[in-house]
C-alpha positions, 0 to 999 in steps of 0.5 A: 830117616837121615840114616836111610837117606845116607845109605841111599846116597852111599849106594848111589855113589857106589853104583858103578858108572855106566860107561859109553862105548869106546870112542873108536867104536863110536867113530867106526860106527859113524864111518860105516853110517857114511858108507865108508868100509873100515877094519880094525887096526893095530894099536899102541900097547900100554907099557912094555917095550913094543911100539905096536900091538902086532907081533912084528919085530921093528914094525914099519908103521906102528899102530897104523896098519890093519890087524889082519892081512885079509883087510881088503876082503874083510872091510865092512859097513855092517853095524853088527860086524863093526860092533863085534870087532870093536867089542873084541878089540876096544883098543883097535885103531880104525883103518879105512880102505881107499879106492872104493868110496874115496881116495886120499891125498897124503901130504906133509903137514906143512904142505897141507897147511899151506894148501888149505890156505890157498884152497880157502882163498881161491874158493876151491871145493874141499872135502874132509881133511885129517891131521895125522900126529901133526906130521901128515895131512890127509885130503879125502877126495872122490875116487877116480877110475883109471883110464888104464892100468898104467895110471896106478902106482904104489901109495908107498911111493912119491908122485915122482918115485925116483925122488922118494928117498929125498922128498917124501912129498905126496902120496895118492892112496887109491886102490889096494891102499888104506889110511889110519882114521881119526879117533885112532891113537898112535905111539907116544901119545900121538893122535889122528884128528879131523881138521875138517870132519866128513859130511854127507856132501859129494867129495871133491874131484881129485884133479881139482886139488892135485895141482894145489897139493903138488905145488905145496909139496914142491914148495917145501 
């Protein structure tokens, strides 16, 4: 009896453990459940001499851009599509298009920390906030339809484009832009995490936070 029991125990120990879905696949499903479209992003390769999984030499945004140039068309909340994408690319990071369900204020981490303290002290509405590698903070706000086309500017420019070279302050990611989402892994072990995770509550009006974030960036 002891021998049989020992064999059973050994078989139990040797049985492969059933692993759950990759954390990025779970996160992508969670975003889709919120109604947030997403697409697979590039990732940091293991080993080798490249900083990004894409084939571009000197990639300007390693592991933080969509895999496909057609990302704006492909972005989806369909669970079947999400499952297929992350089954095919389990290491893929998560890219969230902006200007659809939400916009994102992207500020230096130091400004984001100061702004969060002021927002809390003044009791202002606050939505999800993400930390990108302790370098940038992402403030998720309601998307805002422009009064006219002149209101739009490139997310790659500072709010004062003429000073972007000297002051990389705030970027307003809106239409035709995107951000890298939490659960993503960037180069050199850097991560994207939630400071304030999303909830099923209305996102704040961007104009309520714009002044606070602008002041925080100017104070740097």
